[in-house]
PDB file of N, CA, C and O in Angstrom:
ATOM      1  N   UNK A   1     -70.491  20.451  93.935  1.00  0.00           N
ATOM      2  CA  UNK A   1     -70.230  20.622  92.525  1.00  0.00           C
ATOM      3  C   UNK A   1     -71.441  21.307  91.895  1.00  0.00           C
ATOM      4  O   UNK A   1     -72.588  20.919  92.116  1.00  0.00           O
ATOM      5  N   UNK A   2     -71.153  22.305  91.130  1.00  0.00           N
ATOM      6  CA  UNK A   2     -72.236  23.052  90.484  1.00  0.00           C
ATOM      7  C   UNK A   2     -72.676  22.322  89.218  1.00  0.00           C
ATOM      8  O   UNK A   2     -72.000  21.420  88.724  1.00  0.00           O
ATOM      9  N   UNK A   3     -73.811  22.737  88.722  1.00  0.00           N
ATOM     10  CA  UNK A   3     -74.334  22.147  87.481  1.00  0.00           C
ATOM     11  C   UNK A   3     -73.371  22.386  86.324  1.00  0.00           C
ATOM     12  O   UNK A   3     -73.166  21.507  85.486  1.00  0.00           O
ATOM     13  N   UNK A   4     -72.777  23.593  86.282  1.00  0.00           N
ATOM     14  CA  UNK A   4     -71.836  23.929  85.217  1.00  0.00           C
ATOM     15  C   UNK A   4     -70.596  23.031  85.286  1.00  0.00           C
ATOM     16  O   UNK A   4     -70.097  22.573  84.258  1.00  0.00           O
ATOM     17  N   UNK A   5     -70.103  22.785  86.506  1.00  0.00           N
ATOM     18  CA  UNK A   5     -68.926  21.924  86.678  1.00  0.00           C
ATOM     19  C   UNK A   5     -69.253  20.484  86.268  1.00  0.00           C
ATOM     20  O   UNK A   5     -68.437  19.796  85.654  1.00  0.00           O
ATOM     21  N   UNK A   6     -70.442  20.054  86.614  1.00  0.00           N
ATOM     22  CA  UNK A   6     -70.870  18.706  86.246  1.00  0.00           C
ATOM     23  C   UNK A   6     -70.970  18.579  84.722  1.00  0.00           C
ATOM     24  O   UNK A   6     -70.551  17.577  84.142  1.00  0.00           O
ATOM     25  N   UNK A   7     -71.527  19.602  84.093  1.00  0.00           N
ATOM     26  CA  UNK A   7     -71.629  19.600  82.625  1.00  0.00           C
ATOM     27  C   UNK A   7     -70.244  19.567  81.998  1.00  0.00           C
ATOM     28  O   UNK A   7     -70.003  18.800  81.066  1.00  0.00           O
ATOM     29  N   UNK A   8     -69.322  20.401  82.506  1.00  0.00           N
ATOM     30  CA  UNK A   8     -67.961  20.438  81.965  1.00  0.00           C
ATOM     31  C   UNK A   8     -67.276  19.091  82.164  1.00  0.00           C
ATOM     32  O   UNK A   8     -66.622  18.593  81.247  1.00  0.00           O
ATOM     33  N   UNK A   9     -67.413  18.505  83.322  1.00  0.00           N
ATOM     34  CA  UNK A   9     -66.790  17.214  83.609  1.00  0.00           C
ATOM     35  C   UNK A   9     -67.351  16.127  82.687  1.00  0.00           C
ATOM     36  O   UNK A   9     -66.609  15.277  82.195  1.00  0.00           O
ATOM     37  N   UNK A  10     -68.636  16.163  82.464  1.00  0.00           N
ATOM     38  CA  UNK A  10     -69.281  15.185  81.588  1.00  0.00           C
ATOM     39  C   UNK A  10     -68.823  15.363  80.141  1.00  0.00           C
ATOM     40  O   UNK A  10     -68.548  14.385  79.446  1.00  0.00           O
ATOM     41  N   UNK A  11     -68.743  16.622  79.692  1.00  0.00           N
ATOM     42  CA  UNK A  11     -68.269  16.895  78.332  1.00  0.00           C
ATOM     43  C   UNK A  11     -66.820  16.450  78.176  1.00  0.00           C
ATOM     44  O   UNK A  11     -66.452  15.877  77.150  1.00  0.00           O
ATOM     45  N   UNK A  12     -65.992  16.711  79.193  1.00  0.00           N
ATOM     46  CA  UNK A  12     -64.589  16.265  79.152  1.00  0.00           C
ATOM     47  C   UNK A  12     -64.505  14.741  79.058  1.00  0.00           C
ATOM     48  O   UNK A  12     -63.679  14.196  78.327  1.00  0.00           O
ATOM     49  N   UNK A  13     -65.360  14.074  79.798  1.00  0.00           N
ATOM     50  CA  UNK A  13     -65.395  12.618  79.766  1.00  0.00           C
ATOM     51  C   UNK A  13     -65.811  12.116  78.382  1.00  0.00           C
ATOM     52  O   UNK A  13     -65.246  11.156  77.859  1.00  0.00           O
ATOM     53  N   UNK A  14     -66.797  12.777  77.810  1.00  0.00           N
ATOM     54  CA  UNK A  14     -67.248  12.420  76.455  1.00  0.00           C
ATOM     55  C   UNK A  14     -66.112  12.606  75.460  1.00  0.00           C
ATOM     56  O   UNK A  14     -65.853  11.716  74.650  1.00  0.00           O
ATOM     57  N   UNK A  15     -65.433  13.740  75.506  1.00  0.00           N
ATOM     58  CA  UNK A  15     -64.319  14.020  74.604  1.00  0.00           C
ATOM     59  C   UNK A  15     -63.208  12.981  74.762  1.00  0.00           C
ATOM     60  O   UNK A  15     -62.655  12.490  73.778  1.00  0.00           O
ATOM     61  N   UNK A  16     -62.897  12.659  76.007  1.00  0.00           N
ATOM     62  CA  UNK A  16     -61.866  11.672  76.291  1.00  0.00           C
ATOM     63  C   UNK A  16     -62.243  10.307  75.700  1.00  0.00           C
ATOM     64  O   UNK A  16     -61.421   9.650  75.061  1.00  0.00           O
ATOM     65  N   UNK A  17     -63.464   9.903  75.918  1.00  0.00           N
ATOM     66  CA  UNK A  17     -63.914   8.607  75.401  1.00  0.00           C
ATOM     67  C   UNK A  17     -63.990   8.584  73.880  1.00  0.00           C
ATOM     68  O   UNK A  17     -63.723   7.550  73.267  1.00  0.00           O
ATOM     69  N   UNK A  18     -64.348   9.703  73.262  1.00  0.00           N
ATOM     70  CA  UNK A  18     -64.355   9.795  71.803  1.00  0.00           C
ATOM     71  C   UNK A  18     -62.938   9.618  71.269  1.00  0.00           C
ATOM     72  O   UNK A  18     -62.740   8.924  70.272  1.00  0.00           O
ATOM     73  N   UNK A  19     -61.959  10.230  71.911  1.00  0.00           N
ATOM     74  CA  UNK A  19     -60.568  10.080  71.486  1.00  0.00           C
ATOM     75  C   UNK A  19     -60.106   8.635  71.643  1.00  0.00           C
ATOM     76  O   UNK A  19     -59.386   8.115  70.790  1.00  0.00           O
ATOM     77  N   UNK A  20     -60.518   7.984  72.731  1.00  0.00           N
ATOM     78  CA  UNK A  20     -60.184   6.574  72.925  1.00  0.00           C
ATOM     79  C   UNK A  20     -60.792   5.719  71.813  1.00  0.00           C
ATOM     80  O   UNK A  20     -60.153   4.799  71.302  1.00  0.00           O
ATOM     81  N   UNK A  21     -62.025   6.034  71.449  1.00  0.00           N
ATOM     82  CA  UNK A  21     -62.677   5.307  70.355  1.00  0.00           C
ATOM     83  C   UNK A  21     -61.945   5.496  69.033  1.00  0.00           C
ATOM     84  O   UNK A  21     -61.771   4.542  68.274  1.00  0.00           O
ATOM     85  N   UNK A  22     -61.520   6.712  68.758  1.00  0.00           N
ATOM     86  CA  UNK A  22     -60.784   6.988  67.527  1.00  0.00           C
ATOM     87  C   UNK A  22     -59.496   6.176  67.472  1.00  0.00           C
ATOM     88  O   UNK A  22     -59.145   5.630  66.426  1.00  0.00           O
ATOM     89  N   UNK A  23     -58.792   6.099  68.598  1.00  0.00           N
ATOM     90  CA  UNK A  23     -57.554   5.318  68.658  1.00  0.00           C
ATOM     91  C   UNK A  23     -57.858   3.833  68.433  1.00  0.00           C
ATOM     92  O   UNK A  23     -57.162   3.155  67.678  1.00  0.00           O
ATOM     93  N   UNK A  24     -58.904   3.340  69.096  1.00  0.00           N
ATOM     94  CA  UNK A  24     -59.280   1.943  68.917  1.00  0.00           C
ATOM     95  C   UNK A  24     -59.679   1.658  67.471  1.00  0.00           C
ATOM     96  O   UNK A  24     -59.311   0.622  66.919  1.00  0.00           O
ATOM     97  N   UNK A  25     -60.425   2.565  66.862  1.00  0.00           N
ATOM     98  CA  UNK A  25     -60.824   2.385  65.468  1.00  0.00           C
ATOM     99  C   UNK A  25     -59.611   2.319  64.550  1.00  0.00           C
ATOM    100  O   UNK A  25     -59.574   1.511  63.622  1.00  0.00           O
ATOM    101  N   UNK A  26     -58.614   3.169  64.807  1.00  0.00           N
ATOM    102  CA  UNK A  26     -57.391   3.140  64.001  1.00  0.00           C
ATOM    103  C   UNK A  26     -56.652   1.830  64.195  1.00  0.00           C
ATOM    104  O   UNK A  26     -56.157   1.244  63.232  1.00  0.00           O
ATOM    105  N   UNK A  27     -56.573   1.365  65.438  1.00  0.00           N
ATOM    106  CA  UNK A  27     -55.912   0.084  65.717  1.00  0.00           C
ATOM    107  C   UNK A  27     -56.638  -1.068  65.031  1.00  0.00           C
ATOM    108  O   UNK A  27     -56.008  -1.956  64.456  1.00  0.00           O
ATOM    109  N   UNK A  28     -57.956  -1.047  65.098  1.00  0.00           N
ATOM    110  CA  UNK A  28     -58.754  -2.093  64.451  1.00  0.00           C
ATOM    111  C   UNK A  28     -58.502  -2.092  62.948  1.00  0.00           C
ATOM    112  O   UNK A  28     -58.320  -3.148  62.343  1.00  0.00           O
ATOM    113  N   UNK A  29     -58.491  -0.917  62.354  1.00  0.00           N
ATOM    114  CA  UNK A  29     -58.267  -0.813  60.908  1.00  0.00           C
ATOM    115  C   UNK A  29     -56.875  -1.325  60.535  1.00  0.00           C
ATOM    116  O   UNK A  29     -56.715  -2.028  59.537  1.00  0.00           O
ATOM    117  N   UNK A  30     -55.882  -0.973  61.329  1.00  0.00           N
ATOM    118  CA  UNK A  30     -54.515  -1.435  61.083  1.00  0.00           C
ATOM    119  C   UNK A  30     -54.432  -2.963  61.170  1.00  0.00           C
ATOM    120  O   UNK A  30     -53.806  -3.605  60.326  1.00  0.00           O
ATOM    121  N   UNK A  31     -55.055  -3.526  62.178  1.00  0.00           N
ATOM    122  CA  UNK A  31     -55.054  -4.979  62.336  1.00  0.00           C
ATOM    123  C   UNK A  31     -55.762  -5.645  61.159  1.00  0.00           C
ATOM    124  O   UNK A  31     -55.304  -6.675  60.666  1.00  0.00           O
ATOM    125  N   UNK A  32     -56.870  -5.069  60.707  1.00  0.00           N
ATOM    126  CA  UNK A  32     -57.591  -5.608  59.546  1.00  0.00           C
ATOM    127  C   UNK A  32     -56.698  -5.597  58.307  1.00  0.00           C
ATOM    128  O   UNK A  32     -56.661  -6.572  57.556  1.00  0.00           O
ATOM    129  N   UNK A  33     -55.981  -4.493  58.095  1.00  0.00           N
ATOM    130  CA  UNK A  33     -55.100  -4.397  56.934  1.00  0.00           C
ATOM    131  C   UNK A  33     -53.983  -5.424  57.003  1.00  0.00           C
ATOM    132  O   UNK A  33     -53.678  -6.079  56.007  1.00  0.00           O
ATOM    133  N   UNK A  34     -53.369  -5.569  58.176  1.00  0.00           N
ATOM    134  CA  UNK A  34     -52.303  -6.544  58.341  1.00  0.00           C
ATOM    135  C   UNK A  34     -52.823  -7.967  58.127  1.00  0.00           C
ATOM    136  O   UNK A  34     -52.173  -8.790  57.483  1.00  0.00           O
ATOM    137  N   UNK A  35     -53.991  -8.234  58.673  1.00  0.00           N
ATOM    138  CA  UNK A  35     -54.588  -9.563  58.512  1.00  0.00           C
ATOM    139  C   UNK A  35     -54.898  -9.830  57.042  1.00  0.00           C
ATOM    140  O   UNK A  35     -54.663 -10.936  56.554  1.00  0.00           O
ATOM    141  N   UNK A  36     -55.417  -8.840  56.338  1.00  0.00           N
ATOM    142  CA  UNK A  36     -55.739  -9.020  54.924  1.00  0.00           C
ATOM    143  C   UNK A  36     -54.474  -9.268  54.114  1.00  0.00           C
ATOM    144  O   UNK A  36     -54.481 -10.088  53.196  1.00  0.00           O
ATOM    145  N   UNK A  37     -53.387  -8.572  54.441  1.00  0.00           N
ATOM    146  CA  UNK A  37     -52.121  -8.800  53.759  1.00  0.00           C
ATOM    147  C   UNK A  37     -51.632 -10.226  53.981  1.00  0.00           C
ATOM    148  O   UNK A  37     -51.154 -10.874  53.050  1.00  0.00           O
ATOM    149  N   UNK A  38     -51.750 -10.714  55.205  1.00  0.00           N
ATOM    150  CA  UNK A  38     -51.338 -12.085  55.508  1.00  0.00           C
ATOM    151  C   UNK A  38     -52.219 -13.086  54.776  1.00  0.00           C
ATOM    152  O   UNK A  38     -51.724 -14.078  54.241  1.00  0.00           O
ATOM    153  N   UNK A  39     -53.520 -12.830  54.751  1.00  0.00           N
ATOM    154  CA  UNK A  39     -54.444 -13.712  54.034  1.00  0.00           C
ATOM    155  C   UNK A  39     -54.102 -13.739  52.551  1.00  0.00           C
ATOM    156  O   UNK A  39     -54.089 -14.804  51.933  1.00  0.00           O
ATOM    157  N   UNK A  40     -53.828 -12.577  51.980  1.00  0.00           N
ATOM    158  CA  UNK A  40     -53.466 -12.510  50.560  1.00  0.00           C
ATOM    159  C   UNK A  40     -52.197 -13.307  50.282  1.00  0.00           C
ATOM    160  O   UNK A  40     -52.118 -14.019  49.280  1.00  0.00           O
ATOM    161  N   UNK A  41     -51.204 -13.193  51.160  1.00  0.00           N
ATOM    162  CA  UNK A  41     -49.940 -13.921  50.999  1.00  0.00           C
ATOM    163  C   UNK A  41     -50.178 -15.422  51.096  1.00  0.00           C
ATOM    164  O   UNK A  41     -49.649 -16.188  50.290  1.00  0.00           O
ATOM    165  N   UNK A  42     -50.972 -15.845  52.079  1.00  0.00           N
ATOM    166  CA  UNK A  42     -51.271 -17.270  52.219  1.00  0.00           C
ATOM    167  C   UNK A  42     -52.039 -17.803  51.012  1.00  0.00           C
ATOM    168  O   UNK A  42     -51.772 -18.910  50.543  1.00  0.00           O
ATOM    169  N   UNK A  43     -52.990 -17.018  50.510  1.00  0.00           N
ATOM    170  CA  UNK A  43     -53.733 -17.433  49.312  1.00  0.00           C
ATOM    171  C   UNK A  43     -52.816 -17.536  48.100  1.00  0.00           C
ATOM    172  O   UNK A  43     -52.969 -18.438  47.276  1.00  0.00           O
ATOM    173  N   UNK A  44     -51.867 -16.617  47.993  1.00  0.00           N
ATOM    174  CA  UNK A  44     -50.905 -16.662  46.894  1.00  0.00           C
ATOM    175  C   UNK A  44     -50.048 -17.927  46.999  1.00  0.00           C
ATOM    176  O   UNK A  44     -49.835 -18.621  46.004  1.00  0.00           O
ATOM    177  N   UNK A  45     -49.559 -18.222  48.204  1.00  0.00           N
ATOM    178  CA  UNK A  45     -48.775 -19.440  48.412  1.00  0.00           C
ATOM    179  C   UNK A  45     -49.603 -20.679  48.087  1.00  0.00           C
ATOM    180  O   UNK A  45     -49.115 -21.619  47.458  1.00  0.00           O
ATOM    181  N   UNK A  46     -50.861 -20.668  48.522  1.00  0.00           N
ATOM    182  CA  UNK A  46     -51.752 -21.805  48.264  1.00  0.00           C
ATOM    183  C   UNK A  46     -51.970 -21.985  46.764  1.00  0.00           C
ATOM    184  O   UNK A  46     -51.929 -23.106  46.256  1.00  0.00           O
ATOM    185  N   UNK A  47     -52.200 -20.890  46.066  1.00  0.00           N
ATOM    186  CA  UNK A  47     -52.429 -20.967  44.622  1.00  0.00           C
ATOM    187  C   UNK A  47     -51.204 -21.507  43.896  1.00  0.00           C
ATOM    188  O   UNK A  47     -51.341 -22.256  42.929  1.00  0.00           O
ATOM    189  N   UNK A  48     -50.010 -21.137  44.348  1.00  0.00           N
ATOM    190  CA  UNK A  48     -48.791 -21.655  43.740  1.00  0.00           C
ATOM    191  C   UNK A  48     -48.688 -23.167  43.945  1.00  0.00           C
ATOM    192  O   UNK A  48     -48.276 -23.896  43.042  1.00  0.00           O
ATOM    193  N   UNK A  49     -49.063 -23.629  45.131  1.00  0.00           N
ATOM    194  CA  UNK A  49     -49.009 -25.062  45.405  1.00  0.00           C
ATOM    195  C   UNK A  49     -50.043 -25.806  44.559  1.00  0.00           C
ATOM    196  O   UNK A  49     -49.753 -26.872  44.015  1.00  0.00           O
ATOM    197  N   UNK A  50     -51.242 -25.247  44.450  1.00  0.00           N
ATOM    198  CA  UNK A  50     -52.280 -25.869  43.623  1.00  0.00           C
ATOM    199  C   UNK A  50     -51.819 -25.941  42.169  1.00  0.00           C
ATOM    200  O   UNK A  50     -52.020 -26.956  41.502  1.00  0.00           O
ATOM    201  N   UNK A  51     -51.208 -24.879  41.684  1.00  0.00           N
ATOM    202  CA  UNK A  51     -50.692 -24.868  40.306  1.00  0.00           C
ATOM    203  C   UNK A  51     -49.657 -25.965  40.111  1.00  0.00           C
ATOM    204  O   UNK A  51     -49.662 -26.656  39.092  1.00  0.00           O
ATOM    205  N   UNK A  52     -48.773 -26.125  41.082  1.00  0.00           N
ATOM    206  CA  UNK A  52     -47.746 -27.164  40.980  1.00  0.00           C
ATOM    207  C   UNK A  52     -48.377 -28.557  41.001  1.00  0.00           C
ATOM    208  O   UNK A  52     -47.945 -29.449  40.269  1.00  0.00           O
ATOM    209  N   UNK A  53     -49.394 -28.741  41.838  1.00  0.00           N
ATOM    210  CA  UNK A  53     -50.086 -30.037  41.883  1.00  0.00           C
ATOM    211  C   UNK A  53     -50.708 -30.347  40.524  1.00  0.00           C
ATOM    212  O   UNK A  53     -50.584 -31.462  40.018  1.00  0.00           O
ATOM    213  N   UNK A  54     -51.373 -29.363  39.942  1.00  0.00           N
ATOM    214  CA  UNK A  54     -52.019 -29.557  38.639  1.00  0.00           C
ATOM    215  C   UNK A  54     -50.967 -29.907  37.580  1.00  0.00           C
ATOM    216  O   UNK A  54     -51.189 -30.796  36.758  1.00  0.00           O
ATOM    217  N   UNK A  55     -49.842 -29.222  37.598  1.00  0.00           N
ATOM    218  CA  UNK A  55     -48.764 -29.530  36.643  1.00  0.00           C
ATOM    219  C   UNK A  55     -48.255 -30.950  36.843  1.00  0.00           C
ATOM    220  O   UNK A  55     -48.073 -31.701  35.884  1.00  0.00           O
ATOM    221  N   UNK A  56     -48.028 -31.304  38.100  1.00  0.00           N
ATOM    222  CA  UNK A  56     -47.525 -32.648  38.404  1.00  0.00           C
ATOM    223  C   UNK A  56     -48.526 -33.717  37.993  1.00  0.00           C
ATOM    224  O   UNK A  56     -48.138 -34.771  37.489  1.00  0.00           O
ATOM    225  N   UNK A  57     -49.811 -33.453  38.206  1.00  0.00           N
ATOM    226  CA  UNK A  57     -50.832 -34.419  37.789  1.00  0.00           C
ATOM    227  C   UNK A  57     -50.823 -34.594  36.270  1.00  0.00           C
ATOM    228  O   UNK A  57     -50.952 -35.705  35.757  1.00  0.00           O
ATOM    229  N   UNK A  58     -50.667 -33.476  35.567  1.00  0.00           N
ATOM    230  CA  UNK A  58     -50.593 -33.547  34.101  1.00  0.00           C
ATOM    231  C   UNK A  58     -49.382 -34.339  33.653  1.00  0.00           C
ATOM    232  O   UNK A  58     -49.463 -35.114  32.701  1.00  0.00           O
ATOM    233  N   UNK A  59     -48.266 -34.153  34.326  1.00  0.00           N
ATOM    234  CA  UNK A  59     -47.045 -34.877  33.978  1.00  0.00           C
ATOM    235  C   UNK A  59     -47.223 -36.371  34.247  1.00  0.00           C
ATOM    236  O   UNK A  59     -46.789 -37.200  33.446  1.00  0.00           O
ATOM    237  N   UNK A  60     -47.852 -36.716  35.359  1.00  0.00           N
ATOM    238  CA  UNK A  60     -48.096 -38.126  35.686  1.00  0.00           C
ATOM    239  C   UNK A  60     -48.985 -38.763  34.618  1.00  0.00           C
ATOM    240  O   UNK A  60     -48.720 -39.882  34.177  1.00  0.00           O
ATOM    241  N   UNK A  61     -50.024 -38.064  34.207  1.00  0.00           N
ATOM    242  CA  UNK A  61     -50.925 -38.591  33.179  1.00  0.00           C
ATOM    243  C   UNK A  61     -50.169 -38.835  31.869  1.00  0.00           C
ATOM    244  O   UNK A  61     -50.379 -39.853  31.210  1.00  0.00           O
ATOM    245  N   UNK A  62     -49.303 -37.913  31.498  1.00  0.00           N
ATOM    246  CA  UNK A  62     -48.523 -38.082  30.261  1.00  0.00           C
ATOM    247  C   UNK A  62     -47.596 -39.282  30.368  1.00  0.00           C
ATOM    248  O   UNK A  62     -47.460 -40.058  29.422  1.00  0.00           O
ATOM    249  N   UNK A  63     -46.960 -39.428  31.524  1.00  0.00           N
ATOM    250  CA  UNK A  63     -46.054 -40.562  31.719  1.00  0.00           C
ATOM    251  C   UNK A  63     -46.833 -41.868  31.704  1.00  0.00           C
ATOM    252  O   UNK A  63     -46.387 -42.851  31.112  1.00  0.00           O
ATOM    253  N   UNK A  64     -47.997 -41.886  32.354  1.00  0.00           N
ATOM    254  CA  UNK A  64     -48.823 -43.099  32.344  1.00  0.00           C
ATOM    255  C   UNK A  64     -49.253 -43.464  30.936  1.00  0.00           C
ATOM    256  O   UNK A  64     -49.234 -44.641  30.576  1.00  0.00           O
ATOM    257  N   UNK A  65     -49.640 -42.489  30.133  1.00  0.00           N
ATOM    258  CA  UNK A  65     -50.023 -42.744  28.739  1.00  0.00           C
ATOM    259  C   UNK A  65     -48.838 -43.287  27.955  1.00  0.00           C
ATOM    260  O   UNK A  65     -48.976 -44.214  27.157  1.00  0.00           O
ATOM    261  N   UNK A  66     -47.673 -42.698  28.193  1.00  0.00           N
ATOM    262  CA  UNK A  66     -46.466 -43.151  27.507  1.00  0.00           C
ATOM    263  C   UNK A  66     -46.150 -44.594  27.881  1.00  0.00           C
ATOM    264  O   UNK A  66     -45.812 -45.399  27.013  1.00  0.00           O
ATOM    265  N   UNK A  67     -46.257 -44.926  29.163  1.00  0.00           N
ATOM    266  CA  UNK A  67     -46.005 -46.301  29.615  1.00  0.00           C
ATOM    267  C   UNK A  67     -47.028 -47.251  29.007  1.00  0.00           C
ATOM    268  O   UNK A  67     -46.672 -48.336  28.548  1.00  0.00           O
ATOM    269  N   UNK A  68     -48.290 -46.853  29.002  1.00  0.00           N
ATOM    270  CA  UNK A  68     -49.332 -47.698  28.422  1.00  0.00           C
ATOM    271  C   UNK A  68     -49.106 -47.906  26.941  1.00  0.00           C
ATOM    272  O   UNK A  68     -49.310 -49.007  26.430  1.00  0.00           O
ATOM    273  N   UNK A  69     -48.687 -46.862  26.244  1.00  0.00           N
ATOM    274  CA  UNK A  69     -48.398 -46.965  24.815  1.00  0.00           C
ATOM    275  C   UNK A  69     -47.236 -47.909  24.595  1.00  0.00           C
ATOM    276  O   UNK A  69     -47.306 -48.760  23.708  1.00  0.00           O
ATOM    277  N   UNK A  70     -46.195 -47.795  25.352  1.00  0.00           N
ATOM    278  CA  UNK A  70     -45.031 -48.668  25.214  1.00  0.00           C
ATOM    279  C   UNK A  70     -45.401 -50.114  25.531  1.00  0.00           C
ATOM    280  O   UNK A  70     -44.946 -51.038  24.856  1.00  0.00           O
ATOM    281  N   UNK A  71     -46.220 -50.309  26.553  1.00  0.00           N
ATOM    282  CA  UNK A  71     -46.639 -51.685  26.897  1.00  0.00           C
ATOM    283  C   UNK A  71     -47.458 -52.309  25.780  1.00  0.00           C
ATOM    284  O   UNK A  71     -47.303 -53.496  25.495  1.00  0.00           O
ATOM    285  N   UNK A  72     -48.326 -51.536  25.142  1.00  0.00           N
ATOM    286  CA  UNK A  72     -49.123 -52.032  24.044  1.00  0.00           C
ATOM    287  C   UNK A  72     -48.231 -52.402  22.862  1.00  0.00           C
ATOM    288  O   UNK A  72     -48.456 -53.423  22.211  1.00  0.00           O
ATOM    289  N   UNK A  73     -47.235 -51.590  22.584  1.00  0.00           N
ATOM    290  CA  UNK A  73     -46.324 -51.873  21.462  1.00  0.00           C
ATOM    291  C   UNK A  73     -45.530 -53.128  21.762  1.00  0.00           C
ATOM    292  O   UNK A  73     -45.344 -53.949  20.863  1.00  0.00           O
ATOM    293  N   UNK A  74     -45.057 -53.315  22.974  1.00  0.00           N
ATOM    294  CA  UNK A  74     -44.259 -54.476  23.352  1.00  0.00           C
ATOM    295  C   UNK A  74     -45.090 -55.748  23.369  1.00  0.00           C
ATOM    296  O   UNK A  74     -44.563 -56.826  23.095  1.00  0.00           O
ATOM    297  N   UNK A  75     -46.375 -55.649  23.684  1.00  0.00           N
ATOM    298  CA  UNK A  75     -47.193 -56.840  23.779  1.00  0.00           C
ATOM    299  C   UNK A  75     -47.643 -57.357  22.424  1.00  0.00           C
ATOM    300  O   UNK A  75     -48.141 -58.479  22.328  1.00  0.00           O
ATOM    301  N   UNK A  76     -47.479 -56.566  21.381  1.00  0.00           N
ATOM    302  CA  UNK A  76     -47.926 -57.004  20.048  1.00  0.00           C
ATOM    303  C   UNK A  76     -46.969 -57.963  19.514  1.00  0.00           C
ATOM    304  O   UNK A  76     -47.149 -58.462  18.403  1.00  0.00           O
TER     305      UNK A  76
END
C-alpha cells in the first residue's frame, strides 16, 4: 500500500466516522426532545393532581369549620 492509498483510506475512515457521529448526534437530540416532551406531560399531570389536592384540602377545611360552627351553636 502506498502512502497516498493509506492517506485516502484514512480520510475515508474519518469521513465515515464523522457521518456516524452526525447520525448519533441526531438520534441523541431526538431522544432528548422526546424525553423532554414526556417530562413536560408528567409535570403537567402532576400539577393537575396537586391542584386537585389543594382544592380538596380547602373544601375539607370549610366543611370542618362548618361542622365546628354547627356544634358550637348546638351546644349553647
